[in-house]
N, C-alpha and C positions, 0 to 999 in steps of 0.2 A: 615428493611430486615438486615441480619447479615454481620459481617465480618469477615473472616478468618485470623488470624496472623500467619504467618509462620516465621521458623528460617532455614537456608539454612545450609545444613550439610557440604557443601564445605567451604563457607567462613564465617559461622555462623552470616552472616548478618540476620537483622529482617526486615520483611515488611508484609503488609496487601493488601488483596485482597477481594473487595465487592464480595458478594456470588453471586448476580444476575450477575455480570460482568462475574464470572466464568460460570454459567449456560447458559448464551445467549453466551457464546465464544467471548464477546467484550474484554476481557483480559485473556492473559494465565498466567499459574501457573510459573512463570518465576523470579528469582533471579535478582533486578535490580542492587545488587551489583557487582556479578561476571557472570550473564547471566546462571547460570546452571538452565535446565530446565528437566522437564520429557519427556519421550517419546511420540510420539503422542498417541499411544494407551493407554497408562497408564494416559494421560490427559484425554482424551475422556472418559475413564472409570471413573475417579475421577469426573469430571464434570456430568455426568449421575447421579452418587452414590448421589452428591450433591443435584441435582435437584430433584431426589426421596425422598430426606431426608425433602428437602424443602415442596415438595407436601404432605406427610405424616403429616408435622408438620401443615401445613394449614388445613388438614382433622380435626386435634384434637384441632383445635384453638378455637372451639366455646365451648368447655368445659374446656379446660386447656390453661395456658399460659407455655411456656417451656423456659428455660434457659440451656445453654449447655456449658459446658466446657470438652473439649476432649483433652488429651496429647497423641500424637501417640507414644511415647515410650512405654506407658502402653498397647497399643494396640499390639505392638511387644510382648510384654511378655504375654498377653493375647492368642495370637496364639500359641505361644509355648505350652501354658499350654494344649490347645485343642489338638493340634496334640498329646502331649502325652496321651490325655483321647482315642483320636481315635484309638491309639495304643492298647491300652487295651480293646476296644470294638472289634477289629478283634479277639482278642483272645476268646472272648467269643460266636463269632459267630461259630468259629471252633468246640467247645464243643456240640454247638446245633446240628449241623448237624452229628456227630456221633451219639447223642442219637434217632434221627429220624430213623436211619438205623437199629437200635436194635429193636424198635417198629415195623418196617415192619416184621422183622424176628417172632416177637413174633404172628403177626397176621397171619401168613404163617402157624405156627405150629397150631395155632387154628383151621385153615381150613383143615389142614390133619386130623386133630383128628375127625371133623366133617363127612369128607368123610369116614372113617373107621367105623363109626357107622352105 
């Protein structure tokens, strides 16, 4: 099983926690140096996500082995990029709505022309 290595943002202390201990709740995500901890809700969400991740790795283990190295600072930068992309997508959706209305008007005009015949 894997081990997570953490660095506390408050005191900059390093510590490790076994993945299975997080999943089964036998160990909390708490800095042993300054006792900084997550909210209960954030800890539950993180533990559930870790559990799902481990389950998905187990599902692919017959075909692949995996080595994972993840830096949460990179994740923060990636989320900011995703938010910027989402803003761009919203602008595109507005344009689509306007085009649909014009198409409906064209259909109404065609129906009127057929009625006159």
